[in-house]
C-alpha positions in Angstrom: 0.0 0.0 0.0 1.4 3.4 -1.0 1.0 6.1 1.7 2.9 8.8 -0.2 1.0 11.9 -1.3 0.7 12.6 -5.0 2.5 15.5 -6.7 -0.9 17.4 -7.0 -1.6 16.9 -3.3 1.8 18.2 -2.3 1.5 21.2 -4.6 -1.9 22.1 -3.0 -0.4 21.8 0.5 2.6 24.0 -0.5 0.3 26.6 -2.1 -1.7 26.9 1.1 1.5 27.0 3.2 2.9 29.9 1.0 -0.4 31.8 1.2 -0.4 31.4 5.0 3.2 32.6 5.4 2.6 35.6 3.2 -1.0 36.6 4.1 -1.7 35.2 7.5 1.3 35.8 9.8 0.8 36.1 13.6 0.2 39.9 13.2 -2.7 39.2 10.9 -4.1 36.6 13.3 -4.0 39.2 16.1 -5.7 41.7 13.9 -8.4 39.2 13.0 -9.0 38.5 16.7 -9.3 42.2 17.4 -11.8 42.5 14.5 -14.1 39.9 16.0 -12.6 36.6 14.9 -13.6 36.6 11.2 -12.7 38.7 8.2 -14.6 38.3 5.0 -11.6 39.4 2.9 -9.6 36.5 4.3 -12.4 34.1 3.5 -12.5 35.4 0.0 -8.8 34.7 -0.3 -9.4 31.1 0.7 -12.1 31.0 -2.0 -9.7 32.4 -4.6 -7.3 29.6 -3.8 -10.1 27.2 -4.6 -10.4 25.9 -1.1 -14.1 26.6 -0.6 -14.9 24.4 -3.6 -12.5 21.6 -2.6 -15.3 19.1 -2.0 -17.8 20.5 -4.5 -18.4 18.8 -7.8 -16.9 20.5 -10.9 -20.4 20.9 -12.4 -21.0 23.4 -9.6 -17.7 25.2 -9.9 -15.7 23.1 -7.5 -12.4 21.3 -7.6 -14.0 17.9 -6.9 -11.0 16.8 -4.7 -11.3 14.5 -1.7 -10.8 14.0 2.0 -7.0 13.6 1.8 -6.6 17.0 0.1 -8.9 18.6 2.7 -6.8 17.1 5.4 -3.6 18.6 4.0 -5.3 22.0 3.7 -6.6 21.9 7.2 -3.1 21.0 8.6 -1.7 24.1 7.0 -4.5 26.3 8.1 -4.2 24.9 11.7 -0.5 25.6 11.7 -1.2 29.3 10.7 -4.0 29.6 13.3 -6.4 30.6 10.5 -9.7 31.5 12.1 -12.1 31.6 9.1 -14.5 28.6 9.3 -13.5 26.5 6.3 -14.4 23.4 8.3 -18.1 24.4 8.1 -17.8 24.9 4.4 -16.5 21.4 4.0 -19.2 20.0 6.2 -22.0 21.8 4.4 -20.6 20.8 1.0 -20.4 17.2 2.0 -23.9 17.2 3.4 -25.4 18.9 0.3 -23.6 16.6 -2.1 -24.9 13.6 0.0 -28.6 14.3 0.2 -29.8 17.6 -1.3 -31.9 17.7 -4.4 -30.3 18.5 -7.7 -32.3 21.8 -7.8 -31.0 22.9 -4.4 -27.4 21.9 -5.2 -27.5 23.9 -8.4 -28.9 26.9 -6.5 -26.4 27.0 -3.5 -23.3 25.0 -4.3 -21.8 27.4 -7.0 -21.9 30.3 -4.5 -20.6 28.1 -1.8 -17.7 27.1 -4.0 -16.7 30.6 -5.0 -17.0 31.9 -1.5 -19.8 34.4 -2.0 -22.0 32.3 0.3 -20.8 31.5 3.8 -22.9 28.7 5.1 -22.7 27.3 8.7 -23.9 24.0 10.1 -26.1 25.0 13.1 -26.2 21.6 15.0 -25.3 22.3 18.6 -28.0 23.0 21.2 -27.7 23.6 25.0 -27.9 20.4 27.0 -27.0 18.0 24.1 -23.6 17.1 25.5 -22.3 16.3 22.0 -25.2 14.1 21.1 -26.7 15.7 18.0 -29.5 13.1 17.9 -31.2 14.8 20.9 -31.9 18.2 19.4 -35.1 19.9 20.3 -35.5 22.2 17.3 -38.8 21.5 15.5 -40.1 22.1 12.0 -43.7 22.2 10.6 -45.2 22.2 7.2 -46.7 25.6 6.1 -48.7 26.7 3.1 -45.4 28.1 1.6 -43.1 25.2 2.5 -41.6 24.7 6.0 -40.9 26.7 9.1 -38.2 26.0 11.8 -38.2 26.9 15.5 -35.3 26.4 17.8 -32.1 27.8 19.2 -28.6 26.7 18.1 -25.4 27.5 20.0 -21.7 27.9 19.0 -22.6 28.4 15.3 -19.3 29.3 13.5 -19.4 33.0 12.5 -23.2 32.6 12.8 -23.9 36.3 13.1 -22.1 36.9 9.8 -23.1 33.8 7.8 -25.2 34.0 4.7 -27.1 30.8 5.3 -27.5 27.9 7.8 -28.0 24.2 7.6 -30.3 23.4 10.5 -31.3 20.0 11.9 -34.9 20.0 13.2 -37.6 17.4 14.0 -40.2 17.1 11.3 -43.1 14.9 12.3 -40.9 13.0 14.7 -38.0 12.5 12.2 -34.7 14.4 12.2 -34.7 16.5 9.0 -32.3 19.1 7.5 -33.3 22.6 6.4 -31.6 25.4 4.5 -32.3 28.7 6.1 -31.3 32.0 4.5 -29.8 34.9 6.5 -32.7 37.3 5.8 -35.4 34.8 6.8 -38.2 36.3 9.0 -37.9 35.2 12.6 -34.2 34.6 12.6 -31.9 36.5 15.0 -28.2 36.0 16.0 -25.9 37.1 18.8 -22.2 36.9 18.0 -19.3 36.4 20.4 -15.6 35.5 20.5 -14.5 32.0 21.4 -11.4 30.8 23.4 -9.2 30.5 20.4 -10.1 33.9 19.0 -12.6 32.7 16.4 -16.2 33.8 16.1 -19.4 32.0 17.0 -23.0 32.9 17.6 -26.3 32.0 19.2 -28.8 31.5 16.4 -32.5 31.7 17.3 -35.2 30.7 14.9 -38.9 31.4 15.4 -41.1 30.0 12.6 -38.4 30.8 10.1 -39.2 30.0 6.5 -36.9 27.1 5.4 -36.1 24.9 2.4 -36.1 21.2 3.1 -32.8 19.5 2.3 -33.8 16.0 3.3 -36.4 14.4 5.5 -34.3 11.6 7.0 -31.1 13.4 8.0 -29.4 10.8 10.3 -26.8 9.5 7.9 -26.2 12.8 6.1 -25.7 14.7 9.4 -23.5 12.0 10.8 -21.3 12.1 7.7 -21.0 15.9 7.8 -20.0 15.8 11.5 -17.4 13.1 10.8 -16.0 15.3 8.1 -15.8 18.1 10.6 -14.1 15.9 13.2 -11.5 14.8 10.6 -10.8 18.4 9.8 -10.4 19.2 13.6 -7.9 16.3 13.8 -6.0 17.6 10.8 -5.9 21.1 12.3 -4.6 19.6 15.6 -1.7 17.9 13.8 -0.8 21.2 12.1 -0.9 23.1 15.3 1.2 20.5 17.2 3.7 20.4 14.4 4.2 24.2 14.8 4.3 23.9 18.6 7.0 21.3 18.5 9.1 23.4 16.2 8.5 26.5 18.3 9.5 24.7 21.5 12.6 23.2 19.9 13.7 26.7 18.7 13.2 28.1 22.2 15.2 25.4 23.8 18.0 25.8 21.3 18.3 29.6 22.0 17.4 30.0 25.7 20.4 29.8 27.9 20.6 28.7 31.5 23.8 28.2 33.6 25.8 29.3 30.5 24.4 26.6 28.1 21.3 26.3 26.0 18.4 24.5 27.5 18.5 21.9 24.7 21.7 20.4 26.3 19.7 19.2 29.3 18.9 15.5 28.8 15.7 15.6 30.8 14.3 18.3 28.5 15.4 16.4 25.4 13.5 13.4 26.7 10.4 15.6 27.1 10.8 16.8 23.6 11.0 13.2 22.4 7.8 12.4 24.2 6.1 15.4 22.5 7.4 14.2 19.1 6.0 10.7 19.8 2.6 12.1 20.7 2.6 14.2 17.5 3.4 11.2 15.3 0.7 9.1 17.0 -1.8 11.9 16.3 -0.7 12.3 12.7 -1.2 8.5 12.1 -4.6 8.6 13.6 -5.5 11.7 11.6 -4.6 9.9 8.4 -6.6 6.9 9.6 -9.7 9.0 10.3 -9.4 10.7 6.9 -9.1 7.4 5.0 -12.1 6.0 6.9 -14.5 8.7 5.8 -15.4 6.6 2.8 -16.1 3.5 5.0 -19.5 2.2 5.9 -21.2 4.3 8.7 -20.5 2.1 11.7 -16.9 1.5 10.7 -16.4 5.2 10.0 -17.9 6.3 13.3 -15.7 3.9 15.2 -12.6 5.1 13.4 -13.4 8.8 14.0 -14.0 8.2 17.7 -10.6 6.4 18.0 -8.9 9.2 16.2 -10.4 11.8 18.4 -9.4 10.0 21.5 -5.7 9.9 20.4 -5.8 13.5 19.1 -7.3 14.7 22.4 -4.7 13.0 24.4 -1.9 14.2 22.2 -3.1 17.8 21.9 -3.4 18.1 25.7 0.1 16.6 26.3 1.9 18.6 23.6 0.2 21.9 24.6 0.9 21.5 28.3 4.5 20.3 27.8 5.2 23.3 25.5 3.9 25.7 28.1 6.0 24.1 30.9 9.2 24.0 28.7 8.8 27.7 27.8 8.1 28.8 31.4 6.3 32.1 32.0 6.5 33.3 28.5 4.5 30.3 27.3 1.2 31.8 28.7 1.7 35.5 27.7 -0.7 36.9 25.2 2.1 38.5 23.2 3.7 35.2 22.5 2.3 32.9 19.7 2.8 29.8 21.8 0.0 30.7 24.2 -2.4 31.0 21.2 -1.4 27.6 19.9 -2.2 26.3 23.4 -5.6 27.8 23.3 -6.3 26.4 19.9 -5.3 22.9 21.0 -7.5 23.3 24.0 -10.5 24.3 21.9 -9.9 21.6 19.3 -9.8 18.9 22.0 -13.4 20.0 23.0 -14.7 20.3 19.4 -17.0 17.6 18.1 -16.9 15.8 21.4 -14.1 15.8 24.0 -11.8 12.9 24.8 -13.9 11.3 27.5 -17.0 11.5 25.2 -15.2 9.6 22.4 -13.6 7.2 24.8 -17.2 6.2 25.7 -18.0 6.0 21.9 -15.0 3.6 21.4 -16.0 1.5 24.4 -19.6 1.3 23.3 -18.5 -0.1 19.9 -16.2 -2.8 21.3 -17.4 -6.4 21.2 -17.1 -8.7 24.1 -14.0 -10.3 22.6 -12.5 -6.9 21.6 -12.1 -8.3 18.2 -9.6 -11.0 19.3 -11.8 -14.0 18.6 -14.1 -14.6 15.6 
């Protein structure tokens, strides 16, 4: 089996890396945070690179690439601390390609691919505890179509999004709806998150909506697994930068007349960080490759990957802060922002304990040892 990336995949990764180095340095990240955690101009630049259409079919103006290309892109965006919610774009594109009608795809996918439409997946509700199946939002049939009522939390850039994909109960079945920004009865309240990005509370009261699909279980599960794989890839990118940053610090900071990197105990801790990074990288690859697997196999794989990523991100982030000392938690130093990003990624799409439970629930009595 060949695990090498193709020339096209490596060229895409390099193009995103060069863009980030030129257009998204730490100063730009700080400016984005000060501006509220999202800049439409930056999102337009991602669209100009073709990233918004990465998972969109070419008939709708996309690049029709796959999960591996998305993983490489998210690694580079994670390494640069890019705050714009490309993960939501990937989730929405995957969902619409999976279950939307050809008419709805033709109407929304071209603008999603060229970046003129920013769509967010509004799936989180208070009290769900990561279990998207237990949402309380409801939908009813109206003379003009459908209307959705409910409140969604932590919607990425929700107060600035142009449209929302909203799961809601329709006649007892979980369905998916497309809700436009200007819909009557829709209100938003934006706020910053721990890593500097932007989210919002989205309240819908009898909002006119377009039905995407009536039975949304499989489509929504796939979209969230795509998001989880993106979070894993971002985590790998962040940890890679954290490791390099910490190594550079130890190679330059002097104590007792010698650099810190000469102390064997610190070299051992760096080796442990590197081991955790490579474990996480392997599981991120595993999660990405399993996105095309049958649902039960895919869900089990993503849960395993998220457990390892959660453990690795916590370990690498905490070790980096400890090895840096006081400077590791100062706002002026990029290392503290990497740590906050890792902390938030560990909680995204279910924390480590949640997915440990998912892994446990999917184990057989024999743990797969006996047929």
